[in-house]
C-alpha atoms as a printed R data frame, in Angstrom:
    type eleno elety resid chain resno      x      y       z
1   ATOM     1    CA   UNK     A     1 71.013 30.702 -39.721
2   ATOM     2    CA   UNK     A     2 71.095 30.648 -43.538
3   ATOM     3    CA   UNK     A     3 69.967 27.551 -45.406
4   ATOM     4    CA   UNK     A     4 72.201 26.790 -48.361
5   ATOM     5    CA   UNK     A     5 70.855 26.963 -51.890
6   ATOM     6    CA   UNK     A     6 70.026 23.711 -53.614
7   ATOM     7    CA   UNK     A     7 69.767 23.532 -57.368
8   ATOM     8    CA   UNK     A     8 67.084 21.264 -58.759
9   ATOM     9    CA   UNK     A     9 67.332 20.143 -62.361
10  ATOM    10    CA   UNK     A    10 64.192 19.621 -64.399
11  ATOM    11    CA   UNK     A    11 63.015 19.373 -67.988
12  ATOM    12    CA   UNK     A    12 62.091 22.919 -68.808
13  ATOM    13    CA   UNK     A    13 62.499 26.098 -66.839
14  ATOM    14    CA   UNK     A    14 60.039 25.175 -64.129
15  ATOM    15    CA   UNK     A    15 62.397 24.260 -61.328
16  ATOM    16    CA   UNK     A    16 65.323 26.452 -60.368
17  ATOM    17    CA   UNK     A    17 67.603 27.070 -57.475
18  ATOM    18    CA   UNK     A    18 66.018 27.120 -54.064
19  ATOM    19    CA   UNK     A    19 66.006 30.523 -52.453
20  ATOM    20    CA   UNK     A    20 68.235 31.352 -49.543
21  ATOM    21    CA   UNK     A    21 65.838 31.337 -46.613
22  ATOM    22    CA   UNK     A    22 66.773 33.479 -43.648
23  ATOM    23    CA   UNK     A    23 65.486 32.876 -40.156
24  ATOM    24    CA   UNK     A    24 64.631 36.560 -39.797
25  ATOM    25    CA   UNK     A    25 61.128 37.938 -39.969
26  ATOM    26    CA   UNK     A    26 61.629 39.458 -43.422
27  ATOM    27    CA   UNK     A    27 61.371 37.580 -46.691
28  ATOM    28    CA   UNK     A    28 64.432 38.062 -48.863
29  ATOM    29    CA   UNK     A    29 66.741 36.457 -51.376
30  ATOM    30    CA   UNK     A    30 70.526 36.673 -51.239
31  ATOM    31    CA   UNK     A    31 70.683 37.170 -55.000
32  ATOM    32    CA   UNK     A    32 70.542 40.369 -57.053
33  ATOM    33    CA   UNK     A    33 67.019 41.285 -58.084
34  ATOM    34    CA   UNK     A    34 65.423 43.850 -60.341
35  ATOM    35    CA   UNK     A    35 64.125 46.996 -58.636
36  ATOM    36    CA   UNK     A    36 60.907 46.096 -56.814
37  ATOM    37    CA   UNK     A    37 57.677 47.407 -58.319
38  ATOM    38    CA   UNK     A    38 55.864 50.354 -56.848
39  ATOM    39    CA   UNK     A    39 52.801 49.731 -54.730
40  ATOM    40    CA   UNK     A    40 49.603 49.619 -56.775
41  ATOM    41    CA   UNK     A    41 47.961 53.065 -57.064
42  ATOM    42    CA   UNK     A    42 44.952 52.208 -59.194
43  ATOM    43    CA   UNK     A    43 41.642 51.873 -57.360
44  ATOM    44    CA   UNK     A    44 39.704 48.614 -57.305
45  ATOM    45    CA   UNK     A    45 37.314 50.053 -59.860
46  ATOM    46    CA   UNK     A    46 40.187 50.991 -62.150
47  ATOM    47    CA   UNK     A    47 41.683 47.526 -61.780
48  ATOM    48    CA   UNK     A    48 38.240 46.066 -62.502
49  ATOM    49    CA   UNK     A    49 38.033 48.013 -65.768
50  ATOM    50    CA   UNK     A    50 41.522 46.824 -66.750
51  ATOM    51    CA   UNK     A    51 40.577 43.215 -66.000
52  ATOM    52    CA   UNK     A    52 37.454 43.484 -68.163
53  ATOM    53    CA   UNK     A    53 39.475 44.988 -71.012
54  ATOM    54    CA   UNK     A    54 41.943 42.110 -70.683
55  ATOM    55    CA   UNK     A    55 39.198 39.552 -71.244
56  ATOM    56    CA   UNK     A    56 37.332 39.356 -67.954
57  ATOM    57    CA   UNK     A    57 38.588 35.947 -66.859
58  ATOM    58    CA   UNK     A    58 40.354 34.795 -63.699
59  ATOM    59    CA   UNK     A    59 41.540 31.379 -62.504
60  ATOM    60    CA   UNK     A    60 42.839 31.000 -58.957
61  ATOM    61    CA   UNK     A    61 44.511 27.898 -57.555
62  ATOM    62    CA   UNK     A    62 43.819 27.855 -53.815
63  ATOM    63    CA   UNK     A    63 45.202 25.474 -51.230
64  ATOM    64    CA   UNK     A    64 42.648 23.540 -49.227
65  ATOM    65    CA   UNK     A    65 41.290 20.087 -48.574
66  ATOM    66    CA   UNK     A    66 37.566 20.235 -49.434
67  ATOM    67    CA   UNK     A    67 35.984 21.098 -52.803
68  ATOM    68    CA   UNK     A    68 33.982 24.006 -51.359
69  ATOM    69    CA   UNK     A    69 36.869 25.410 -49.349
70  ATOM    70    CA   UNK     A    70 36.871 28.768 -51.179
71  ATOM    71    CA   UNK     A    71 33.258 29.076 -52.275
72  ATOM    72    CA   UNK     A    72 32.613 32.025 -49.934
73  ATOM    73    CA   UNK     A    73 35.576 33.925 -51.383
74  ATOM    74    CA   UNK     A    74 34.534 33.162 -54.955
75  ATOM    75    CA   UNK     A    75 30.948 34.280 -54.324
76  ATOM    76    CA   UNK     A    76 32.084 37.492 -52.638
77  ATOM    77    CA   UNK     A    77 34.388 38.297 -55.567
78  ATOM    78    CA   UNK     A    78 31.590 37.625 -58.058
79  ATOM    79    CA   UNK     A    79 29.238 39.910 -56.134
80  ATOM    80    CA   UNK     A    80 31.776 42.746 -56.166
81  ATOM    81    CA   UNK     A    81 32.982 42.207 -59.745
82  ATOM    82    CA   UNK     A    82 30.129 40.541 -61.651
83  ATOM    83    CA   UNK     A    83 31.693 40.964 -65.103
84  ATOM    84    CA   UNK     A    84 34.682 38.782 -64.218
85  ATOM    85    CA   UNK     A    85 34.355 35.084 -64.990
86  ATOM    86    CA   UNK     A    86 36.177 33.762 -61.912
87  ATOM    87    CA   UNK     A    87 37.016 30.208 -60.916
88  ATOM    88    CA   UNK     A    88 38.716 29.500 -57.591
89  ATOM    89    CA   UNK     A    89 39.765 25.868 -57.636
90  ATOM    90    CA   UNK     A    90 40.669 24.249 -54.340
91  ATOM    91    CA   UNK     A    91 43.080 21.343 -54.076
92  ATOM    92    CA   UNK     A    92 45.783 20.139 -51.721
93  ATOM    93    CA   UNK     A    93 48.690 22.555 -52.080
94  ATOM    94    CA   UNK     A    94 51.107 19.704 -52.737
95  ATOM    95    CA   UNK     A    95 49.067 18.832 -55.827
96  ATOM    96    CA   UNK     A    96 48.540 22.395 -57.017
97  ATOM    97    CA   UNK     A    97 52.256 23.226 -56.906
98  ATOM    98    CA   UNK     A    98 53.112 20.160 -58.996
99  ATOM    99    CA   UNK     A    99 50.312 21.078 -61.398
100 ATOM   100    CA   UNK     A   100 51.766 24.599 -61.768
101 ATOM   101    CA   UNK     A   101 55.276 23.266 -62.390
102 ATOM   102    CA   UNK     A   102 54.009 20.876 -65.055
103 ATOM   103    CA   UNK     A   103 51.911 23.504 -66.792
104 ATOM   104    CA   UNK     A   104 54.784 25.988 -66.958
105 ATOM   105    CA   UNK     A   105 57.110 23.288 -68.267
106 ATOM   106    CA   UNK     A   106 54.572 22.486 -70.999
107 ATOM   107    CA   UNK     A   107 54.176 26.149 -71.967
108 ATOM   108    CA   UNK     A   108 50.574 26.714 -70.864
109 ATOM   109    CA   UNK     A   109 49.801 27.900 -67.362
110 ATOM   110    CA   UNK     A   110 46.131 27.793 -66.444
111 ATOM   111    CA   UNK     A   111 46.056 29.740 -63.188
112 ATOM   112    CA   UNK     A   112 46.537 33.473 -62.796
113 ATOM   113    CA   UNK     A   113 47.079 33.474 -59.036
114 ATOM   114    CA   UNK     A   114 48.048 30.772 -56.542
115 ATOM   115    CA   UNK     A   115 47.702 30.956 -52.772
116 ATOM   116    CA   UNK     A   116 49.044 27.798 -51.200
117 ATOM   117    CA   UNK     A   117 50.332 26.240 -47.997
118 ATOM   118    CA   UNK     A   118 53.596 25.112 -49.608
119 ATOM   119    CA   UNK     A   119 55.598 28.184 -48.629
120 ATOM   120    CA   UNK     A   120 58.915 26.815 -49.905
121 ATOM   121    CA   UNK     A   121 57.543 26.900 -53.445
122 ATOM   122    CA   UNK     A   122 57.402 30.681 -53.474
123 ATOM   123    CA   UNK     A   123 61.110 31.013 -52.712
124 ATOM   124    CA   UNK     A   124 61.855 28.446 -55.416
125 ATOM   125    CA   UNK     A   125 59.616 30.117 -57.979
126 ATOM   126    CA   UNK     A   126 61.107 33.515 -57.187
127 ATOM   127    CA   UNK     A   127 64.655 32.209 -57.529
128 ATOM   128    CA   UNK     A   128 63.724 30.694 -60.901
129 ATOM   129    CA   UNK     A   129 62.252 34.058 -62.026
130 ATOM   130    CA   UNK     A   130 58.803 32.527 -62.519
131 ATOM   131    CA   UNK     A   131 56.911 35.095 -60.447
132 ATOM   132    CA   UNK     A   132 55.576 38.444 -61.644
133 ATOM   133    CA   UNK     A   133 56.336 40.872 -58.782
134 ATOM   134    CA   UNK     A   134 53.318 42.812 -57.588
135 ATOM   135    CA   UNK     A   135 52.568 44.956 -54.554
136 ATOM   136    CA   UNK     A   136 48.785 45.113 -54.223
137 ATOM   137    CA   UNK     A   137 46.745 47.950 -52.795
138 ATOM   138    CA   UNK     A   138 47.311 47.878 -49.039
139 ATOM   139    CA   UNK     A   139 50.697 46.162 -49.376
140 ATOM   140    CA   UNK     A   140 52.428 48.768 -47.204
141 ATOM   141    CA   UNK     A   141 50.056 47.964 -44.310
142 ATOM   142    CA   UNK     A   142 50.804 44.219 -44.383
143 ATOM   143    CA   UNK     A   143 53.053 43.040 -41.554
144 ATOM   144    CA   UNK     A   144 56.614 42.739 -42.922
145 ATOM   145    CA   UNK     A   145 56.734 39.146 -41.677
146 ATOM   146    CA   UNK     A   146 54.003 38.276 -44.157
147 ATOM   147    CA   UNK     A   147 55.370 39.574 -47.464
148 ATOM   148    CA   UNK     A   148 58.363 39.409 -49.745
149 ATOM   149    CA   UNK     A   149 60.113 42.800 -49.827
150 ATOM   150    CA   UNK     A   150 60.425 42.607 -53.622
151 ATOM   151    CA   UNK     A   151 56.705 41.973 -54.068
152 ATOM   152    CA   UNK     A   152 57.122 38.391 -55.271
153 ATOM   153    CA   UNK     A   153 54.500 37.080 -52.846
154 ATOM   154    CA   UNK     A   154 52.251 38.463 -50.152
155 ATOM   155    CA   UNK     A   155 50.084 36.790 -47.513
156 ATOM   156    CA   UNK     A   156 46.360 37.234 -47.901
157 ATOM   157    CA   UNK     A   157 45.242 35.101 -44.930
158 ATOM   158    CA   UNK     A   158 46.505 33.719 -41.647
159 ATOM   159    CA   UNK     A   159 45.565 30.225 -40.526
160 ATOM   160    CA   UNK     A   160 45.865 28.667 -37.081
161 ATOM   161    CA   UNK     A   161 45.644 24.949 -36.413
162 ATOM   162    CA   UNK     A   162 44.664 23.887 -32.920
163 ATOM   163    CA   UNK     A   163 41.839 22.178 -31.034
164 ATOM   164    CA   UNK     A   164 38.351 21.723 -32.463
165 ATOM   165    CA   UNK     A   165 36.163 20.136 -29.796
166 ATOM   166    CA   UNK     A   166 32.505 19.228 -29.433
167 ATOM   167    CA   UNK     A   167 30.513 22.159 -28.080
168 ATOM   168    CA   UNK     A   168 28.844 20.049 -25.397
169 ATOM   169    CA   UNK     A   169 32.045 18.420 -24.103
170 ATOM   170    CA   UNK     A   170 32.351 19.050 -20.336
171 ATOM   171    CA   UNK     A   171 35.130 21.468 -19.415
172 ATOM   172    CA   UNK     A   172 37.059 18.884 -17.390
173 ATOM   173    CA   UNK     A   173 37.098 16.567 -20.429
174 ATOM   174    CA   UNK     A   174 38.001 19.196 -23.028
175 ATOM   175    CA   UNK     A   175 41.516 18.635 -24.427
176 ATOM   176    CA   UNK     A   176 43.652 21.753 -24.891
177 ATOM   177    CA   UNK     A   177 47.291 20.594 -24.684
178 ATOM   178    CA   UNK     A   178 48.761 17.488 -26.291
179 ATOM   179    CA   UNK     A   179 48.823 15.342 -23.103
180 ATOM   180    CA   UNK     A   180 45.069 15.901 -22.702
181 ATOM   181    CA   UNK     A   181 44.493 13.755 -25.776
182 ATOM   182    CA   UNK     A   182 45.899 10.771 -23.893
183 ATOM   183    CA   UNK     A   183 43.042 10.853 -21.373
184 ATOM   184    CA   UNK     A   184 41.467  7.353 -21.330
185 ATOM   185    CA   UNK     A   185 38.025  8.977 -21.558
186 ATOM   186    CA   UNK     A   186 38.876  9.993 -25.138
187 ATOM   187    CA   UNK     A   187 39.697  6.521 -26.369
188 ATOM   188    CA   UNK     A   188 37.840  5.887 -29.612
189 ATOM   189    CA   UNK     A   189 36.597  9.498 -29.696
190 ATOM   190    CA   UNK     A   190 39.405 11.328 -31.520
191 ATOM   191    CA   UNK     A   191 39.897 12.169 -35.193
192 ATOM   192    CA   UNK     A   192 43.252 13.362 -36.536
193 ATOM   193    CA   UNK     A   193 44.745 14.151 -39.940
194 ATOM   194    CA   UNK     A   194 47.629 12.003 -41.163
195 ATOM   195    CA   UNK     A   195 50.804 14.002 -40.426
196 ATOM   196    CA   UNK     A   196 52.603 12.427 -43.377
197 ATOM   197    CA   UNK     A   197 49.877 13.655 -45.770
198 ATOM   198    CA   UNK     A   198 49.870 17.339 -44.758
199 ATOM   199    CA   UNK     A   199 52.988 19.373 -43.956
200 ATOM   200    CA   UNK     A   200 51.128 21.714 -41.601
201 ATOM   201    CA   UNK     A   201 49.947 18.776 -39.534
202 ATOM   202    CA   UNK     A   202 53.455 17.313 -39.741
203 ATOM   203    CA   UNK     A   203 54.729 20.578 -38.226
204 ATOM   204    CA   UNK     A   204 52.304 20.154 -35.327
205 ATOM   205    CA   UNK     A   205 53.403 16.599 -34.648
206 ATOM   206    CA   UNK     A   206 57.062 17.563 -34.933
207 ATOM   207    CA   UNK     A   207 56.601 20.228 -32.245
208 ATOM   208    CA   UNK     A   208 54.725 17.768 -30.011
209 ATOM   209    CA   UNK     A   209 57.425 15.112 -30.361
210 ATOM   210    CA   UNK     A   210 60.126 17.686 -29.638
211 ATOM   211    CA   UNK     A   211 58.314 18.518 -26.379
212 ATOM   212    CA   UNK     A   212 56.916 15.173 -25.223
213 ATOM   213    CA   UNK     A   213 58.986 12.595 -27.107
214 ATOM   214    CA   UNK     A   214 58.037  9.780 -29.440
215 ATOM   215    CA   UNK     A   215 56.379  8.027 -26.508
216 ATOM   216    CA   UNK     A   216 53.519 10.479 -26.954
217 ATOM   217    CA   UNK     A   217 52.827  9.072 -30.432
218 ATOM   218    CA   UNK     A   218 52.932  5.498 -29.112
219 ATOM   219    CA   UNK     A   219 50.392  6.381 -26.420
220 ATOM   220    CA   UNK     A   220 48.256  8.318 -28.873
221 ATOM   221    CA   UNK     A   221 48.099  5.284 -31.147
222 ATOM   222    CA   UNK     A   222 46.614  3.333 -28.232
223 ATOM   223    CA   UNK     A   223 43.691  5.795 -28.175
224 ATOM   224    CA   UNK     A   224 42.076  4.147 -31.223
225 ATOM   225    CA   UNK     A   225 42.278  7.339 -33.282
226 ATOM   226    CA   UNK     A   226 40.352  7.791 -36.520
227 ATOM   227    CA   UNK     A   227 42.984  8.921 -39.030
228 ATOM   228    CA   UNK     A   228 41.707 10.931 -41.969
229 ATOM   229    CA   UNK     A   229 42.932 12.845 -45.017
230 ATOM   230    CA   UNK     A   230 42.309 16.572 -44.716
231 ATOM   231    CA   UNK     A   231 42.077 19.066 -41.882
232 ATOM   232    CA   UNK     A   232 38.628 20.440 -42.703
233 ATOM   233    CA   UNK     A   233 37.283 16.876 -42.985
234 ATOM   234    CA   UNK     A   234 38.651 16.242 -39.474
235 ATOM   235    CA   UNK     A   235 36.835 19.266 -38.066
236 ATOM   236    CA   UNK     A   236 33.636 18.252 -39.855
237 ATOM   237    CA   UNK     A   237 33.735 14.855 -38.188
238 ATOM   238    CA   UNK     A   238 33.684 16.670 -34.830
239 ATOM   239    CA   UNK     A   239 30.970 19.072 -35.987
240 ATOM   240    CA   UNK     A   240 28.840 16.113 -37.043
241 ATOM   241    CA   UNK     A   241 29.085 14.628 -33.552
242 ATOM   242    CA   UNK     A   242 30.948 11.527 -34.699
243 ATOM   243    CA   UNK     A   243 34.048 12.317 -32.595
244 ATOM   244    CA   UNK     A   244 34.661 14.749 -29.746
245 ATOM   245    CA   UNK     A   245 37.973 16.393 -30.598
246 ATOM   246    CA   UNK     A   246 40.848 16.970 -32.997
247 ATOM   247    CA   UNK     A   247 43.957 19.139 -32.816
248 ATOM   248    CA   UNK     A   248 44.712 18.995 -36.553
249 ATOM   249    CA   UNK     A   249 42.190 21.550 -37.757
250 ATOM   250    CA   UNK     A   250 41.254 25.183 -37.964
251 ATOM   251    CA   UNK     A   251 37.963 26.760 -37.051
252 ATOM   252    CA   UNK     A   252 35.999 29.935 -36.500
253 ATOM   253    CA   UNK     A   253 37.016 31.916 -33.426
254 ATOM   254    CA   UNK     A   254 33.382 32.155 -32.369
255 ATOM   255    CA   UNK     A   255 31.838 28.837 -31.244
256 ATOM   256    CA   UNK     A   256 29.196 27.170 -33.381
257 ATOM   257    CA   UNK     A   257 26.261 25.117 -32.220
258 ATOM   258    CA   UNK     A   258 28.268 21.903 -32.477
259 ATOM   259    CA   UNK     A   259 31.955 22.780 -32.038
260 ATOM   260    CA   UNK     A   260 34.474 25.190 -30.496
261 ATOM   261    CA   UNK     A   261 37.936 26.221 -31.669
262 ATOM   262    CA   UNK     A   262 40.237 26.417 -28.641
263 ATOM   263    CA   UNK     A   263 43.884 27.386 -28.305
264 ATOM   264    CA   UNK     A   264 46.230 25.433 -26.017
265 ATOM   265    CA   UNK     A   265 46.760 26.489 -22.432
266 ATOM   266    CA   UNK     A   266 50.509 25.807 -22.404
267 ATOM   267    CA   UNK     A   267 51.612 24.268 -25.712
268 ATOM   268    CA   UNK     A   268 52.575 26.271 -28.752
269 ATOM   269    CA   UNK     A   269 50.321 26.069 -31.781
270 ATOM   270    CA   UNK     A   270 50.702 26.470 -35.521
271 ATOM   271    CA   UNK     A   271 50.020 29.756 -37.263
272 ATOM   272    CA   UNK     A   272 51.050 30.413 -40.841
273 ATOM   273    CA   UNK     A   273 50.391 33.033 -43.526
274 ATOM   274    CA   UNK     A   274 48.996 31.775 -46.816
275 ATOM   275    CA   UNK     A   275 51.114 33.378 -49.531
276 ATOM   276    CA   UNK     A   276 49.763 34.451 -52.905
277 ATOM   277    CA   UNK     A   277 51.618 35.184 -56.141
278 ATOM   278    CA   UNK     A   278 51.090 35.996 -59.798
279 ATOM   279    CA   UNK     A   279 53.241 34.168 -62.348
280 ATOM   280    CA   UNK     A   280 55.064 35.609 -65.338
281 ATOM   281    CA   UNK     A   281 53.164 33.058 -67.425
282 ATOM   282    CA   UNK     A   282 49.770 33.941 -65.911
283 ATOM   283    CA   UNK     A   283 47.328 34.572 -68.764
284 ATOM   284    CA   UNK     A   284 45.231 37.242 -67.016
285 ATOM   285    CA   UNK     A   285 47.565 39.454 -65.006
286 ATOM   286    CA   UNK     A   286 45.204 42.421 -64.622
287 ATOM   287    CA   UNK     A   287 42.497 40.173 -63.182
288 ATOM   288    CA   UNK     A   288 45.136 38.645 -60.900
289 ATOM   289    CA   UNK     A   289 46.156 42.121 -59.694
290 ATOM   290    CA   UNK     A   290 42.516 42.952 -59.053
291 ATOM   291    CA   UNK     A   291 42.077 39.771 -57.029
292 ATOM   292    CA   UNK     A   292 45.107 40.340 -54.818
293 ATOM   293    CA   UNK     A   293 44.256 44.001 -54.228
294 ATOM   294    CA   UNK     A   294 40.680 43.029 -53.378
295 ATOM   295    CA   UNK     A   295 41.829 40.299 -51.004
296 ATOM   296    CA   UNK     A   296 43.944 42.847 -49.110
297 ATOM   297    CA   UNK     A   297 41.272 45.536 -49.127
298 ATOM   298    CA   UNK     A   298 40.110 46.578 -45.657
299 ATOM   299    CA   UNK     A   299 36.462 45.862 -46.404
300 ATOM   300    CA   UNK     A   300 37.287 42.387 -47.702
301 ATOM   301    CA   UNK     A   301 39.386 41.522 -44.660
302 ATOM   302    CA   UNK     A   302 36.790 42.818 -42.221
303 ATOM   303    CA   UNK     A   303 34.123 40.670 -43.878
304 ATOM   304    CA   UNK     A   304 36.378 37.595 -43.983
305 ATOM   305    CA   UNK     A   305 35.715 34.566 -41.770
306 ATOM   306    CA   UNK     A   306 39.442 33.969 -41.261
307 ATOM   307    CA   UNK     A   307 40.898 34.150 -37.803
308 ATOM   308    CA   UNK     A   308 43.609 36.818 -37.841
309 ATOM   309    CA   UNK     A   309 44.411 39.721 -40.132
310 ATOM   310    CA   UNK     A   310 47.563 40.363 -42.178
311 ATOM   311    CA   UNK     A   311 47.266 44.170 -42.101
312 ATOM   312    CA   UNK     A   312 48.470 46.224 -39.171
313 ATOM   313    CA   UNK     A   313 45.723 48.799 -39.634
314 ATOM   314    CA   UNK     A   314 42.767 46.389 -39.483
315 ATOM   315    CA   UNK     A   315 41.407 45.233 -36.138
316 ATOM   316    CA   UNK     A   316 41.305 41.551 -35.312
317 ATOM   317    CA   UNK     A   317 37.945 39.997 -34.417
318 ATOM   318    CA   UNK     A   318 36.460 41.433 -31.236
319 ATOM   319    CA   UNK     A   319 38.168 40.133 -28.129
320 ATOM   320    CA   UNK     A   320 41.285 38.909 -29.939
321 ATOM   321    CA   UNK     A   321 44.762 40.388 -30.235
322 ATOM   322    CA   UNK     A   322 47.113 40.324 -33.241
323 ATOM   323    CA   UNK     A   323 48.630 36.932 -33.893
324 ATOM   324    CA   UNK     A   324 52.009 37.949 -32.444
325 ATOM   325    CA   UNK     A   325 50.459 38.251 -28.965
326 ATOM   326    CA   UNK     A   326 49.896 34.495 -28.689
327 ATOM   327    CA   UNK     A   327 52.014 31.426 -28.046
328 ATOM   328    CA   UNK     A   328 52.799 30.936 -31.710
329 ATOM   329    CA   UNK     A   329 55.494 31.967 -34.174
330 ATOM   330    CA   UNK     A   330 53.957 32.733 -37.573
331 ATOM   331    CA   UNK     A   331 57.391 32.625 -39.231
332 ATOM   332    CA   UNK     A   332 58.372 29.163 -37.967
333 ATOM   333    CA   UNK     A   333 56.382 27.175 -40.504
334 ATOM   334    CA   UNK     A   334 58.212 28.749 -43.440
335 ATOM   335    CA   UNK     A   335 61.573 27.743 -41.983
336 ATOM   336    CA   UNK     A   336 60.233 24.238 -41.360
337 ATOM   337    CA   UNK     A   337 58.976 23.943 -44.937
338 ATOM   338    CA   UNK     A   338 62.353 24.943 -46.373
339 ATOM   339    CA   UNK     A   339 64.084 21.793 -45.106
340 ATOM   340    CA   UNK     A   340 62.563 19.267 -47.496
341 ATOM   341    CA   UNK     A   341 65.017 16.516 -46.592
342 ATOM   342    CA   UNK     A   342 64.028 16.626 -42.927
343 ATOM   343    CA   UNK     A   343 60.354 16.713 -43.854
344 ATOM   344    CA   UNK     A   344 60.687 13.562 -45.948
345 ATOM   345    CA   UNK     A   345 62.434 11.789 -43.066
346 ATOM   346    CA   UNK     A   346 59.655 12.810 -40.665
347 ATOM   347    CA   UNK     A   347 57.001 11.620 -43.094
348 ATOM   348    CA   UNK     A   348 58.652  8.227 -43.281
349 ATOM   349    CA   UNK     A   349 58.797  7.949 -39.500
350 ATOM   350    CA   UNK     A   350 55.129  8.802 -39.022
351 ATOM   351    CA   UNK     A   351 54.001  6.548 -41.847
352 ATOM   352    CA   UNK     A   352 55.926  3.708 -40.205
353 ATOM   353    CA   UNK     A   353 54.083  4.261 -36.918
354 ATOM   354    CA   UNK     A   354 50.611  5.127 -38.211
355 ATOM   355    CA   UNK     A   355 50.481  3.392 -41.566
356 ATOM   356    CA   UNK     A   356 50.022  4.809 -45.074
357 ATOM   357    CA   UNK     A   357 47.522  7.614 -45.596
358 ATOM   358    CA   UNK     A   358 44.440  5.981 -47.074
359 ATOM   359    CA   UNK     A   359 41.446  7.471 -48.822
360 ATOM   360    CA   UNK     A   360 40.805  9.514 -51.929
361 ATOM   361    CA   UNK     A   361 41.960 13.079 -52.413
362 ATOM   362    CA   UNK     A   362 39.365 14.935 -50.290
363 ATOM   363    CA   UNK     A   363 39.050 17.773 -52.840
364 ATOM   364    CA   UNK     A   364 38.248 15.339 -55.671
365 ATOM   365    CA   UNK     A   365 40.334 17.474 -58.065
366 ATOM   366    CA   UNK     A   366 41.923 15.442 -60.831
367 ATOM   367    CA   UNK     A   367 44.042 16.117 -63.875
368 ATOM   368    CA   UNK     A   368 46.703 18.519 -65.049
369 ATOM   369    CA   UNK     A   369 44.208 21.187 -66.170
370 ATOM   370    CA   UNK     A   370 41.064 21.843 -64.177
371 ATOM   371    CA   UNK     A   371 39.132 24.453 -66.180
372 ATOM   372    CA   UNK     A   372 37.372 23.627 -69.441
373 ATOM   373    CA   UNK     A   373 38.848 25.659 -72.264
């Protein structure tokens, strides 16, 4: 099925026609494009030298819902490339994308690279010719489902959202599938992210309602759930021992002392690739190329705490298969995100049942520009 193009008018060149999104595994536009760039051939050290010569600065806008969500990545990059002044700023993707649009419209883009949850933005930005095509080192080894064939955007990570439960929860009380969360023993012990505040969580709830009906939400509301902004904050509530379970979070595949990340037994679960792109207006393109090539480097991926890998030639964590072997469709979220009208209707329905999302932005990021200049 092909989703028709919608043209969005805006002051400035920021917003253009939405891309034609196909329900195939490949990423493509049904419009003529310039010849795609060749895959990067410079080594990381050569890219590093070019980034230093360019000025040695790098600003990355990264999707996430806690201020320290990308500290490990930033520290690892600094250790490998100490002469680059790097800032990876985490904020909700729905705020970062608006920030990028505004900055481009005003003629000064702050970020060099963006990797966000809002997958529909990349099609829109590509259609508006706002993206600088780039095929990083290792691009040819990335699963075709996780990259644009023209090099406009490429996944650097794969996330899965499912159950995060207390490590000491007895097996017969451990929720795995949606109906398990209706167990009376869990009343007052659950924490969930507002579905109308996060499109990935909205996707989860949409799939649950399509399987179990809206009655599931009514019964879930009777469980005295703690609703919260942010998926990492939800998992941290469980890790702190304040609640026993959530299904609106991600987590390490290996259990920790206080929590376990568990996949459903029967239900499907959400998996999505986090896309990254460089913009034509990015001020430090060589540093951006270095960052993307480093993120896709085998050594970087193997040292990463993320759950699944985007390269076909890198093994998944011990004991785990590639993402396609599980009860999840990593391409489904992109198709879901493309239908913005349906998403807005779903948000309204869940807000009506649950109430408005309350609380401050969990990342605490504020303002149009986030780096002192």
